[in-house]
Backbone as CSV, one residue per row, in Angstrom:
resi,resn,N_x,N_y,N_z,CA_x,CA_y,CA_z,C_x,C_y,C_z
1,MET,-30.934,28.469,-26.337,-30.690,26.946,-26.304,-31.914,26.128,-25.687
2,THR,-32.735,25.671,-26.699,-33.910,24.919,-26.263,-33.937,23.428,-26.176
3,ASN,-33.059,22.972,-26.922,-32.978,21.532,-26.990,-32.426,20.929,-25.644
4,ASN,-32.784,19.714,-25.267,-32.186,19.112,-24.143,-30.673,18.783,-24.251
5,LEU,-29.835,19.249,-23.258,-28.445,18.870,-23.503,-28.387,17.520,-22.686
6,THR,-26.990,16.888,-23.112,-26.562,15.688,-22.528,-26.236,15.957,-21.053
7,LEU,-26.304,14.869,-20.366,-25.601,14.942,-18.753,-24.325,15.553,-18.739
8,GLU,-23.422,14.993,-19.763,-22.135,15.656,-19.787,-22.098,17.029,-19.937
9,GLN,-22.902,17.653,-20.890,-23.044,19.157,-21.193,-23.418,19.773,-19.871
10,LEU,-24.609,19.208,-19.304,-25.102,20.060,-18.070,-24.038,19.865,-17.063
11,LEU,-23.419,18.968,-16.880,-22.354,18.868,-15.820,-21.167,19.877,-16.006
12,LEU,-20.882,20.151,-17.247,-19.829,20.947,-17.817,-20.198,22.366,-17.466
13,LEU,-21.594,22.756,-17.704,-22.043,24.122,-17.392,-21.907,24.197,-15.879
14,LEU,-22.168,23.376,-14.872,-22.035,23.632,-13.552,-20.681,23.779,-12.968
15,VAL,-19.667,22.693,-13.569,-18.428,22.935,-12.923,-17.737,24.141,-13.514
16,TYR,-18.078,24.814,-14.792,-17.605,25.864,-15.268,-17.983,27.288,-14.687
17,SER,-19.330,26.860,-14.061,-19.929,28.000,-13.156,-19.481,28.233,-11.757
18,GLY,-18.586,27.171,-11.405,-18.017,27.348,-10.160,-18.471,26.206,-9.032
19,PHE,-19.425,25.424,-9.560,-20.011,24.592,-8.638,-18.996,23.342,-8.433
20,THR,-18.889,23.027,-7.133,-18.039,22.178,-6.542,-18.651,20.689,-6.753
21,THR,-17.831,19.502,-6.496,-18.471,18.139,-6.522,-19.380,18.009,-5.528
22,ARG,-19.021,18.671,-4.209,-19.885,18.519,-3.052,-21.209,19.281,-3.239
23,GLN,-21.316,20.280,-4.054,-22.301,21.221,-4.337,-23.396,20.449,-5.276
24,ILE,-22.800,19.953,-6.229,-23.466,19.402,-7.301,-24.193,18.026,-6.694
25,HIS,-23.603,17.329,-5.870,-24.216,16.282,-5.199,-25.322,16.827,-4.165
26,LYS,-25.142,17.991,-3.582,-26.141,18.439,-2.783,-27.466,18.890,-3.465
27,PHE,-27.154,19.783,-4.544,-28.458,20.027,-5.424,-29.060,19.091,-6.313
28,PHE,-28.253,18.122,-6.587,-28.715,17.249,-7.673,-28.391,15.749,-6.940
29,PRO,-29.074,15.287,-5.936,-28.708,14.149,-5.196,-28.645,13.003,-6.174
30,ASN,-29.428,12.781,-7.375,-29.388,11.544,-8.138,-28.670,12.394,-9.444
31,VAL,-27.342,12.441,-9.569,-26.792,13.265,-10.534,-27.092,12.729,-12.032
32,GLU,-27.194,11.472,-12.031,-27.344,11.067,-13.539,-28.691,11.230,-14.082
33,SER,-29.536,11.749,-13.140,-31.085,11.993,-13.600,-31.212,13.390,-13.971
34,ILE,-30.177,14.278,-14.016,-30.516,15.723,-14.397,-30.654,15.627,-15.949
35,LYS,-31.645,16.713,-16.124,-32.221,16.509,-17.522,-32.762,18.097,-17.940
36,GLY,-32.478,18.460,-19.167,-33.188,19.630,-19.604,-32.015,20.536,-20.389
37,ASN,-32.310,21.895,-20.389,-31.213,22.577,-20.944,-30.656,23.830,-20.125
38,GLN,-29.959,24.624,-20.487,-29.302,25.547,-19.660,-30.382,26.457,-18.848
39,SER,-31.356,26.820,-19.548,-32.360,27.464,-18.649,-33.201,26.609,-17.616
40,THR,-33.441,25.407,-18.068,-33.818,24.461,-17.165,-32.969,24.508,-15.831
41,LEU,-31.753,24.091,-16.001,-30.596,24.047,-15.002,-30.660,25.387,-14.035
42,ILE,-30.805,26.438,-14.595,-30.749,27.710,-13.852,-32.140,27.750,-13.024
43,ASP,-33.312,27.221,-13.609,-34.643,27.337,-12.889,-34.555,26.398,-11.705
44,THR,-33.814,25.280,-11.899,-33.771,24.210,-10.872,-33.118,24.636,-9.752
45,LEU,-31.857,25.319,-10.149,-30.836,25.850,-8.965,-31.802,27.082,-8.276
46,GLU,-32.289,28.001,-8.918,-33.235,28.930,-8.238,-34.184,28.561,-7.346
47,SER,-34.793,27.396,-7.607,-35.994,26.982,-6.833,-35.320,26.551,-5.441
48,HIS,-34.073,26.369,-5.388,-33.792,26.097,-3.855,-33.412,27.403,-3.071
49,ARG,-33.626,28.402,-3.507,-33.536,29.792,-3.077,-32.437,29.777,-2.124
50,ASP,-31.261,29.579,-2.452,-30.056,29.452,-1.647,-29.152,30.588,-2.017
51,LYS,-29.080,31.609,-1.267,-28.417,32.881,-1.661,-26.921,32.688,-1.806
52,SER,-26.283,31.447,-1.212,-24.972,31.170,-1.323,-24.437,30.936,-2.504
53,ILE,-25.405,30.361,-3.723,-25.071,30.073,-4.833,-25.365,30.978,-5.948
54,GLN,-26.040,32.219,-5.475,-26.542,33.088,-6.624,-25.544,33.560,-7.533
55,GLY,-24.228,33.776,-7.056,-23.128,34.417,-7.993,-22.889,33.200,-8.903
56,LYS,-22.953,32.042,-8.571,-22.692,30.583,-9.591,-23.716,30.632,-10.582
57,ILE,-25.015,30.920,-10.102,-26.113,31.032,-11.106,-25.982,32.154,-12.062
58,ASN,-25.457,33.258,-11.622,-25.356,34.307,-12.461,-24.219,33.943,-13.502
59,GLN,-23.156,33.169,-13.051,-22.113,32.751,-13.993,-22.705,31.844,-15.054
60,LEU,-23.576,31.103,-14.620,-24.122,29.989,-15.424,-24.950,30.682,-16.612
61,ARG,-25.542,31.796,-16.344,-26.295,32.522,-17.194,-25.467,32.964,-18.539
62,ASP,-24.239,33.218,-18.190,-23.349,33.924,-19.130,-22.483,32.932,-19.846
63,ILE,-22.574,31.606,-19.455,-21.572,30.689,-20.188,-21.974,30.181,-21.696
64,ASP,-20.933,30.308,-22.471,-21.144,29.804,-23.865,-20.729,28.343,-23.889
65,LEU,-21.606,27.220,-23.881,-21.022,25.968,-23.813,-20.432,25.511,-25.161
66,ARG,-20.907,25.988,-26.244,-20.322,25.580,-27.540,-18.657,26.038,-27.610
67,MET,-18.504,27.203,-27.082,-16.991,27.726,-26.866,-16.282,26.758,-26.152
68,ILE,-16.783,26.487,-25.025,-16.110,25.610,-23.905,-15.598,24.192,-24.667
69,GLU,-16.667,23.707,-25.288,-16.376,22.253,-25.838,-15.441,22.577,-26.867
70,GLN,-15.411,23.557,-27.607,-14.376,23.579,-28.681,-12.865,23.846,-27.981
71,GLN,-12.988,24.646,-26.824,-11.686,24.747,-26.340,-11.055,23.407,-25.646
72,LEU,-11.944,22.585,-25.301,-11.471,21.332,-24.599,-11.127,20.406,-25.707
73,GLN,-11.701,20.395,-26.867,-11.395,19.572,-28.037,-9.927,20.237,-28.700
74,ASN,-9.849,21.440,-28.750,-8.512,21.912,-29.181,-7.235,21.403,-28.330
75,GLU,-7.675,21.226,-26.891,-6.671,20.994,-26.125,-6.562,19.434,-25.695
76,TYR,-7.276,18.679,-26.397,-7.328,17.185,-26.380,-7.606,16.852,-24.801
77,ILE,-8.515,17.454,-24.500,-9.198,17.164,-23.135,-10.377,16.574,-23.291
78,SER,-10.699,15.372,-22.857,-12.022,14.665,-22.965,-12.802,14.721,-21.660
79,ILE,-14.021,14.757,-21.594,-14.820,14.895,-20.482,-15.686,13.609,-20.432
80,ILE,-15.735,13.012,-19.086,-16.179,11.894,-18.827,-17.348,11.889,-17.724
81,SER,-18.707,11.848,-18.119,-19.530,11.781,-17.051,-19.988,10.710,-16.348
82,LEU,-20.462,10.973,-15.265,-20.752,9.700,-14.262,-21.626,8.647,-14.935
83,ASN,-22.540,8.867,-15.819,-23.064,7.936,-16.545,-22.505,7.296,-17.906
84,ALA,-21.277,7.768,-18.177,-20.550,7.244,-19.193,-20.234,5.834,-18.945
85,PRO,-20.278,4.884,-19.911,-19.750,3.423,-19.813,-18.264,3.381,-19.479
86,ASN,-17.482,4.274,-19.806,-16.054,4.353,-19.559,-15.569,5.108,-18.304
87,TYR,-16.709,5.479,-17.452,-16.438,6.025,-16.147,-15.763,5.145,-15.182
88,PRO,-14.673,5.244,-14.596,-13.991,4.201,-13.882,-14.906,3.585,-12.838
89,PRO,-14.872,2.240,-12.895,-15.873,1.476,-12.093,-15.629,1.468,-10.559
90,HIS,-14.356,1.560,-10.126,-14.077,1.697,-8.643,-14.418,2.898,-8.380
91,LEU,-14.206,4.074,-8.979,-14.537,5.463,-8.453,-15.863,5.720,-8.515
92,LYS,-16.703,5.100,-9.383,-18.159,5.357,-9.259,-18.798,5.164,-7.850
93,HIS,-18.223,4.152,-7.207,-18.838,3.694,-6.026,-18.376,4.336,-4.587
94,ILE,-17.450,5.174,-4.778,-17.147,6.081,-3.704,-18.171,6.832,-3.079
95,TYR,-18.033,7.620,-1.931,-19.095,8.287,-1.242,-19.502,9.548,-2.296
96,ASP,-18.438,10.302,-2.808,-18.775,11.508,-3.445,-17.851,11.533,-4.855
97,PRO,-18.287,10.614,-5.869,-17.673,10.571,-7.128,-17.603,11.843,-7.815
98,PRO,-16.632,12.343,-8.370,-16.826,13.461,-9.267,-17.869,13.152,-10.241
99,PRO,-18.796,14.241,-10.530,-19.870,14.138,-11.562,-19.229,14.048,-12.905
100,ILE,-18.096,14.618,-13.041,-17.430,14.756,-14.392,-15.879,14.743,-14.168
101,LEU,-15.258,13.930,-15.093,-13.828,13.824,-15.232,-13.171,14.737,-16.340
102,PHE,-12.116,15.280,-16.245,-11.462,16.037,-17.342,-10.086,14.964,-17.603
103,CYS,-10.117,14.480,-18.757,-8.970,13.538,-19.069,-8.056,13.897,-20.459
104,ARG,-6.879,13.600,-20.116,-6.124,13.674,-21.356,-5.233,12.598,-21.427
105,GLY,-5.172,11.736,-22.516,-4.280,10.601,-22.863,-5.175,9.439,-23.340
106,GLN,-4.871,8.123,-22.807,-5.406,7.058,-23.309,-6.702,6.702,-22.335
107,LEU,-7.804,6.882,-23.018,-9.109,6.896,-22.294,-9.358,5.427,-21.839
108,GLN,-8.807,4.375,-22.616,-9.147,2.967,-22.205,-8.571,2.758,-20.874
109,LEU,-7.669,3.391,-20.270,-7.181,3.109,-18.920,-8.246,3.404,-17.947
110,LEU,-9.097,4.283,-18.228,-10.427,4.564,-17.344,-11.018,3.289,-16.793
111,THR,-11.151,2.365,-17.744,-11.933,1.085,-17.422,-11.147,-0.168,-16.770
112,HIS,-9.855,0.105,-16.588,-8.930,-0.899,-15.985,-9.435,-1.060,-14.559
113,THR,-9.675,-2.325,-14.083,-10.036,-2.591,-12.703,-8.889,-3.100,-11.946
114,GLN,-7.783,-3.594,-12.531,-6.633,-4.037,-11.778,-5.807,-2.888,-11.508
115,THR,-6.154,-1.965,-10.682,-5.658,-0.846,-10.457,-5.001,-0.712,-8.906
116,LEU,-3.660,-0.257,-8.973,-3.018,-0.225,-7.497,-2.523,1.196,-7.438
117,ALA,-2.978,1.939,-6.271,-2.287,3.277,-5.993,-1.055,3.048,-5.177
118,ILE,-0.015,3.803,-5.633,1.232,3.758,-4.880,1.549,5.059,-4.385
119,VAL,1.521,5.324,-3.038,1.811,6.632,-2.498,2.983,6.315,-1.495
120,GLY,3.442,7.819,-1.203,4.577,7.748,-0.169,5.079,9.091,0.079
121,SER,6.218,9.397,0.795,6.774,10.576,1.055,7.311,11.336,-0.003
122,ARG,7.084,12.687,0.063,7.826,13.520,-1.076,9.333,13.314,-0.885
123,LYS,9.820,13.283,0.434,11.217,12.995,0.657,11.188,11.565,1.193
124,HIS,11.937,10.699,0.324,11.892,9.381,0.734,13.374,8.990,0.575
125,THR,13.722,7.853,1.147,15.098,7.077,1.057,15.133,6.250,-0.110
126,GLN,16.284,5.495,-0.427,16.556,4.707,-1.484,15.595,3.335,-1.369
127,TYR,15.055,3.207,-0.130,14.209,2.089,0.147,12.979,1.944,-0.815
128,THR,12.381,3.221,-0.895,11.160,3.336,-2.032,11.819,2.930,-3.238
129,ASN,12.809,3.294,-3.915,13.203,3.086,-5.205,13.818,1.547,-5.260
130,LYS,14.339,0.992,-4.335,14.726,-0.299,-4.599,13.651,-1.260,-4.571
131,VAL,12.580,-1.017,-3.722,11.479,-1.864,-3.513,10.581,-2.052,-4.996
132,LEU,10.479,-0.701,-5.310,9.458,-0.351,-6.545,10.269,-1.050,-7.692
133,ASN,11.497,-0.766,-7.687,12.364,-1.272,-9.019,12.162,-2.867,-8.953
134,ASN,12.412,-3.556,-7.764,12.199,-4.935,-7.757,10.815,-5.435,-7.964
135,ILE,9.714,-4.725,-7.569,8.405,-5.327,-7.539,7.734,-5.017,-8.726
136,MET,8.082,-3.881,-9.365,7.154,-3.420,-10.470,7.032,-4.384,-11.621
137,PRO,8.289,-5.080,-11.953,8.049,-6.043,-13.008,7.018,-7.155,-12.862
138,HIS,6.888,-7.527,-11.623,5.802,-8.397,-11.255,4.470,-7.752,-11.541
139,PHE,4.343,-6.491,-11.098,3.062,-5.954,-11.297,2.772,-5.772,-12.766
140,ALA,3.753,-5.524,-13.662,3.621,-5.529,-15.266,3.062,-6.811,-15.636
141,SER,3.791,-7.993,-15.180,3.372,-9.402,-15.660,1.977,-9.579,-15.301
142,ALA,1.288,-9.115,-14.225,0.033,-9.210,-13.772,-0.899,-8.032,-14.448
143,HIS,-0.315,-7.170,-15.062,-1.055,-6.156,-15.897,-1.891,-5.121,-14.998
144,LEU,-1.095,-4.784,-14.001,-1.723,-3.793,-13.232,-1.407,-2.542,-13.622
145,THR,-2.390,-1.731,-13.501,-2.367,-0.256,-13.832,-1.955,0.507,-12.501
146,ILE,-0.820,1.506,-12.564,-0.472,2.130,-11.336,-1.057,3.507,-11.341
147,VAL,-1.582,3.918,-10.032,-2.306,5.173,-10.060,-1.397,5.759,-8.878
148,SER,-1.169,7.187,-9.175,-0.401,8.036,-8.326,-0.790,9.431,-8.445
149,GLY,-0.181,10.421,-7.724,-0.647,11.824,-7.840,0.361,12.723,-8.545
150,LEU,1.298,12.285,-8.977,2.387,13.210,-9.712,2.918,13.895,-8.948
151,ALA,3.160,13.930,-7.757,4.020,14.695,-6.709,5.340,14.282,-6.812
152,LYS,6.230,15.053,-6.304,7.503,14.671,-6.418,7.911,13.521,-5.321
153,GLY,8.883,12.931,-5.422,9.208,11.836,-4.471,8.590,10.367,-4.748
154,ALA,7.874,9.845,-3.960,7.354,8.559,-4.242,6.472,8.387,-5.442
155,ASP,5.551,9.599,-5.426,4.538,9.320,-6.632,5.398,9.379,-8.127
156,ALA,6.352,10.340,-8.173,7.081,10.277,-9.406,7.957,8.953,-9.686
157,CYS,8.357,8.522,-8.498,9.075,7.149,-8.587,8.153,6.187,-9.148
158,ALA,6.856,6.110,-8.577,5.931,5.090,-9.027,5.564,5.310,-10.485
159,HIS,5.288,6.393,-10.866,4.881,6.589,-12.164,6.092,6.227,-13.223
160,GLN,7.329,6.773,-12.924,8.595,6.384,-13.716,8.895,5.050,-13.766
161,LEU,8.794,4.212,-12.919,9.087,2.809,-12.528,8.030,1.918,-13.359
162,ALA,6.800,2.575,-13.334,5.669,1.688,-13.895,5.991,1.925,-15.254
163,ILE,6.359,3.051,-15.844,6.477,3.164,-17.350,7.769,2.420,-17.780
164,ARG,8.785,2.442,-17.013,9.996,1.666,-17.411,9.714,0.309,-17.585
165,HIS,9.022,-0.268,-16.639,8.787,-1.699,-16.511,7.552,-2.348,-17.228
166,GLY,6.909,-1.234,-17.956,5.789,-1.837,-18.784,4.566,-1.791,-18.224
167,CYS,4.110,-1.348,-17.167,2.899,-1.088,-16.514,2.190,0.232,-17.101
168,SER,0.889,0.340,-17.198,0.119,1.521,-17.665,0.114,2.330,-16.263
169,THR,-0.177,3.609,-16.481,-0.138,4.551,-15.194,-1.239,5.673,-15.374
170,ILE,-1.733,6.082,-14.361,-2.610,7.003,-14.384,-2.327,8.128,-13.249
171,GLY,-2.091,9.324,-13.655,-1.834,10.430,-12.878,-3.103,11.358,-12.320
172,VAL,-3.260,11.471,-11.230,-4.495,12.343,-10.733,-4.001,13.718,-10.138
173,LEU,-4.518,14.657,-10.872,-4.152,16.221,-10.654,-4.777,16.877,-9.495
174,GLY,-4.250,17.551,-8.847,-5.057,18.206,-7.756,-5.214,19.646,-8.349
175,PHE,-5.571,19.932,-9.708,-5.577,21.051,-10.252,-6.081,20.831,-11.862
176,GLY,-6.385,21.968,-12.536,-6.861,21.717,-13.888,-5.677,21.507,-14.978
177,HIS,-5.955,21.037,-16.081,-5.015,20.660,-16.927,-4.163,21.657,-17.480
178,HIS,-4.386,22.968,-17.524,-3.699,24.152,-17.897,-2.366,24.316,-16.927
179,HIS,-2.494,23.634,-15.565,-1.512,23.952,-14.746,-0.651,22.600,-14.538
180,HIS,0.486,22.968,-13.817,1.226,21.793,-13.148,1.991,22.178,-11.889
181,TYR,2.004,21.130,-10.967,2.984,21.386,-9.717,2.991,20.138,-9.163
182,PRO,4.310,19.638,-8.723,5.536,20.683,-8.928,6.112,20.699,-10.048
183,LYS,6.990,21.454,-10.421,7.851,21.503,-11.530,8.642,20.264,-11.909
184,GLU,9.109,19.707,-10.821,10.072,18.657,-10.923,9.164,17.284,-11.566
185,THR,8.098,17.313,-11.740,7.516,16.195,-12.608,6.752,16.654,-13.744
186,LYS,6.929,17.833,-14.247,6.351,18.100,-15.283,6.685,17.425,-16.595
187,SER,7.913,16.845,-16.799,8.199,16.135,-17.902,7.604,14.893,-18.003
188,ILE,7.558,14.213,-16.827,6.682,12.934,-16.797,5.321,13.055,-16.937
189,ARG,4.707,14.272,-16.606,3.366,14.492,-16.696,3.165,14.660,-18.280
190,ASP,3.994,15.466,-18.974,3.800,15.696,-20.471,3.779,14.328,-21.142
191,TYR,4.590,13.492,-20.757,4.745,12.064,-21.381,3.379,11.415,-21.012
192,MET,2.932,11.495,-19.837,1.715,10.698,-19.641,0.592,11.227,-20.092
193,ASP,0.457,12.578,-20.487,-0.459,12.972,-21.102,-0.571,12.495,-22.554
194,ARG,0.460,12.078,-23.100,0.294,11.677,-24.617,0.137,10.093,-24.457
195,VAL,0.899,9.391,-23.560,1.053,8.005,-23.707,0.273,7.035,-22.599
196,HIS,-0.071,7.753,-21.515,-0.857,7.071,-20.592,-1.923,7.877,-20.106
197,LEU,-2.149,8.479,-18.949,-3.546,9.136,-18.738,-3.297,10.083,-17.578
198,THR,-3.902,11.281,-17.560,-4.084,12.021,-16.474,-5.318,12.552,-16.486
199,ILE,-5.850,12.547,-15.249,-7.361,12.859,-14.904,-7.472,14.088,-13.889
200,SER,-8.431,14.878,-13.813,-8.721,15.746,-12.769,-10.249,15.877,-12.681
201,GLU,-10.704,16.318,-11.530,-12.221,16.467,-11.547,-12.346,18.195,-11.596
202,TYR,-11.257,18.925,-11.761,-11.307,20.311,-11.928,-11.212,20.736,-13.350
203,PRO,-12.095,21.744,-13.748,-11.943,22.320,-15.094,-10.595,22.813,-15.309
204,PRO,-10.015,22.916,-16.546,-8.489,23.226,-16.946,-8.016,24.452,-16.258
205,PHE,-8.932,25.482,-16.241,-8.438,26.659,-15.684,-8.097,26.897,-14.102
206,VAL,-8.667,25.752,-13.532,-8.383,25.857,-11.858,-6.841,25.645,-11.533
207,SER,-6.216,26.403,-10.758,-5.069,26.541,-10.538,-4.807,25.648,-8.986
208,PRO,-3.483,25.220,-8.832,-3.187,24.357,-7.742,-3.449,25.256,-6.317
209,ALA,-3.947,24.789,-5.361,-4.295,25.245,-4.064,-4.121,24.230,-3.051
210,ALA,-3.684,24.429,-1.769,-3.263,23.537,-0.742,-4.502,22.529,-0.622
211,PHE,-5.678,23.161,-0.450,-7.015,22.280,-0.031,-7.157,21.293,-1.176
212,ARG,-6.930,21.462,-2.369,-7.260,20.661,-3.521,-6.606,19.200,-3.438
213,PHE,-5.420,19.210,-2.735,-4.559,17.977,-2.726,-5.289,16.948,-2.021
214,PRO,-5.684,17.357,-0.851,-6.552,16.116,0.064,-7.580,15.643,-0.922
215,GLU,-8.571,16.694,-1.457,-9.431,16.231,-2.360,-9.024,15.309,-3.320
216,ARG,-7.888,15.557,-4.115,-7.335,14.705,-4.916,-6.958,13.316,-4.444
217,ASN,-6.525,13.214,-3.169,-6.151,11.984,-2.735,-7.295,11.032,-2.675
218,ARG,-8.549,11.550,-2.536,-9.701,10.570,-2.328,-9.817,9.799,-3.834
219,LEU,-9.379,10.546,-4.764,-9.472,9.891,-6.090,-8.533,8.960,-6.516
220,ILE,-7.376,9.180,-6.037,-6.127,8.133,-6.105,-6.778,7.019,-5.409
221,SER,-7.312,6.973,-4.221,-7.699,5.667,-3.687,-8.954,5.142,-4.205
222,GLY,-9.826,6.005,-4.741,-11.053,5.595,-5.214,-10.946,4.992,-6.621
223,LEU,-9.927,5.486,-7.492,-9.635,4.756,-8.627,-9.043,3.332,-8.516
224,SER,-8.719,2.789,-7.332,-7.691,1.817,-7.181,-8.400,0.597,-6.236
225,LYS,-8.036,-0.602,-6.809,-8.495,-1.702,-5.832,-7.857,-1.796,-4.496
226,GLY,-6.497,-1.342,-4.616,-5.810,-1.374,-3.196,-4.798,-0.257,-3.323
227,VAL,-4.315,0.266,-2.109,-3.273,1.394,-1.954,-2.082,0.688,-1.360
228,PHE,-0.880,0.879,-1.979,0.178,0.464,-1.354,1.088,1.924,-0.777
229,ILE,1.512,1.704,0.456,2.262,2.801,0.793,3.685,2.356,1.122
230,THR,4.802,3.221,0.497,5.973,2.853,0.596,6.752,3.369,1.738
231,GLU,6.922,4.628,1.836,7.562,5.293,3.192,6.646,6.652,3.362
232,ALA,6.296,6.674,4.724,5.493,7.777,5.242,5.772,8.158,6.438
233,LYS,5.969,9.561,6.683,6.149,10.003,8.161,4.993,10.047,8.840
234,GLU,5.088,10.261,10.206,3.976,10.094,10.909,2.718,10.984,10.478
235,ARG,3.119,12.291,10.071,2.255,13.130,9.390,2.685,13.330,8.054
236,SER,1.769,12.839,7.191,1.959,12.544,5.685,0.981,12.874,4.854
237,GLY,0.891,13.309,3.663,-0.127,13.520,2.718,-0.547,12.055,2.246
238,ALA,0.413,11.180,2.233,0.241,9.754,1.772,-0.833,9.099,2.776
239,LEU,-0.695,9.361,3.864,-1.608,8.890,5.053,-3.090,9.322,4.784
240,ILE,-3.177,10.491,4.369,-4.389,11.035,3.977,-5.307,10.106,2.857
241,THR,-4.360,9.716,1.934,-4.856,8.875,0.949,-5.303,7.484,1.532
242,VAL,-4.370,7.012,2.319,-4.697,5.704,3.244,-6.007,5.962,3.954
243,ASP,-6.211,6.910,4.591,-7.419,7.077,5.394,-8.669,7.082,4.369
244,HIS,-8.500,7.629,3.217,-9.625,7.646,2.258,-9.866,6.184,1.773
245,ALA,-8.520,5.476,1.660,-8.705,4.051,1.185,-9.526,3.332,2.329
246,LEU,-9.209,3.497,3.532,-9.928,2.753,4.471,-11.530,3.036,4.326
247,GLU,-11.884,4.530,4.248,-13.318,4.879,4.127,-13.972,4.006,3.046
248,GLN,-13.091,3.903,1.937,-13.652,3.359,0.666,-13.614,1.815,0.654
249,ASN,-13.163,1.282,1.658,-13.037,-0.208,1.799,-12.103,-0.849,0.868
250,ARG,-11.034,-0.266,0.676,-9.858,-0.688,-0.181,-8.779,-1.465,0.674
251,ASN,-8.153,-2.326,-0.084,-7.130,-2.864,0.642,-6.052,-1.911,0.849
252,VAL,-5.283,-2.171,2.034,-4.086,-1.125,2.342,-2.897,-2.005,2.425
253,TYR,-1.834,-1.774,1.792,-0.710,-2.559,1.779,0.607,-1.704,2.281
254,VAL,1.394,-1.967,3.172,2.343,-1.242,3.656,3.728,-1.882,3.798
255,LEU,4.776,-1.232,3.359,6.124,-1.868,3.555,6.545,-1.781,4.991
256,PRO,7.143,-2.791,5.620,7.665,-2.590,6.988,8.763,-1.827,7.031
257,GLY,8.876,-1.061,8.257,9.825,0.106,8.378,10.660,-0.177,9.677
258,ASP,11.379,0.893,9.765,12.406,0.845,10.691,11.915,1.777,11.953
259,MET,11.961,1.282,13.214,11.304,2.122,14.261,12.189,3.209,14.611
260,TYR,13.372,3.269,14.082,14.275,4.683,14.196,14.201,5.584,12.944
261,ASN,13.477,5.156,11.972,13.491,5.874,10.789,12.389,6.778,10.638
262,PRO,12.436,7.997,10.769,11.002,9.001,10.543,10.469,8.917,9.430
263,PHE,11.081,8.316,8.169,10.420,7.994,7.069,9.568,6.967,6.883
264,THR,9.557,6.083,8.038,8.630,4.955,8.011,7.720,4.818,9.306
265,LYS,7.748,5.916,10.007,6.973,5.927,11.138,5.541,5.782,10.868
266,GLY,5.022,6.424,9.773,3.724,6.461,9.476,3.498,4.936,9.045
267,ASN,4.286,4.294,8.311,4.069,2.729,7.938,3.780,1.941,9.258
268,MET,4.608,2.111,10.379,4.512,1.378,11.391,3.200,1.640,12.224
269,LEU,2.761,2.962,12.139,1.473,3.089,12.785,0.443,2.751,11.931
270,ARG,0.533,2.722,10.673,-0.599,1.776,9.928,-0.597,0.500,9.927
271,ILE,0.588,-0.189,10.277,0.577,-1.669,10.530,-0.086,-2.068,11.956
272,GLN,0.178,-1.034,12.943,-0.560,-1.157,14.124,-2.087,-1.338,14.011
273,GLU,-2.610,-0.566,12.989,-3.991,-0.348,12.697,-4.410,-1.619,11.974
274,GLY,-3.568,-2.406,11.438,-4.170,-3.481,10.715,-3.937,-3.560,9.168
275,ALA,-3.101,-2.561,8.682,-2.720,-2.577,7.272,-1.858,-3.790,7.113
276,GLU,-2.068,-4.280,5.940,-1.103,-5.673,5.492,0.362,-5.519,5.206
277,VAL,1.140,-6.151,5.881,2.662,-5.974,5.611,2.856,-6.551,4.348
278,VAL,3.952,-5.950,3.617,4.324,-6.426,2.262,5.756,-6.834,2.411
279,LEU,5.885,-8.174,2.324,7.252,-8.681,2.267,7.703,-9.300,0.875
280,SER,6.664,-9.299,0.002,6.962,-9.572,-1.335,5.959,-9.263,-2.186
281,GLU,6.140,-9.382,-3.534,4.854,-8.897,-4.461,3.629,-9.840,-4.404
282,ASN,3.946,-11.068,-3.713,2.876,-11.840,-3.800,1.551,-11.424,-2.413
283,ASP,2.182,-10.567,-1.550,1.281,-10.061,-0.558,0.403,-9.084,-1.178
284,ILE,0.615,-8.485,-2.356,-0.264,-7.673,-2.936,-1.052,-8.463,-4.093
285,LEU,-0.249,-9.251,-4.947,-0.976,-9.787,-6.064,-1.913,-10.903,-5.821
286,LYS,-1.800,-11.449,-4.595,-2.682,-12.448,-4.187,-4.313,-11.942,-4.256
287,ASP,-4.383,-10.544,-4.087,-5.686,-9.967,-4.280,-6.030,-9.566,-5.788
288,TYR,-5.103,-9.688,-6.647,-5.401,-9.221,-7.924,-5.380,-10.581,-8.957
289,CYS,-4.629,-11.492,-8.565,-4.653,-12.718,-9.585,-5.606,-13.918,-9.030
290,GLN,-6.867,-13.522,-9.104,-7.866,-14.380,-8.721,-8.731,-15.016,-9.769
């Protein structure tokens, strides 16, 4: 392979060799300037003389790029690199944007900027359902795109009610497209793969693992203009997303809670820290309808 490859192809080689987003940014600080072919990529990595990546370099030598591209095409998985015109605009400006995204579904949703992440507890009360059912038609009228993580509980509720009320929705996976977790959201995931959009920073063969879900959470907030938390316990994965949102300078919106309800203890703590209380849809839409 002597001809120069596209950035998309070079990044595909790296992630299939096992390089993480963090490692790609470390070895290629200006990701978008990577040029060359497979041999050039290997030479560049070997020049770092870093023994910790030698196994990945060896993997890189054996990769058949054309076969990978054909497999992705057969599985209707598109790849979007950091320099692509349809790379999500909000996501591009976080601290460590994924150099490449694996996407299945309606790619035009990637460029939507009126995006709102909705997160909450896996175990929630009817409070989440009632609020989202009442507020989602207003989000649809304002053409918001709803982003969440396809977890059971509040995530699933957000995706389902977004679809029911006419919002577009994006599901962010904490694993590759060949897998799914949890099984309770598989049917809505299958629907979103066709009619909406699912994305991952992991190649399709990467399986679910606990450490990948916090990594996934930074993409949920990174894709979004703001993050809306419905119900969250004092210790909750949803609050990890909120922490990322604050680091990324995103708006954070929180439903008021009951001081005796453990499902909204996290809400109350975030309000103490300065998150905006949501008493109606206007408390969110004022930042979108300008």
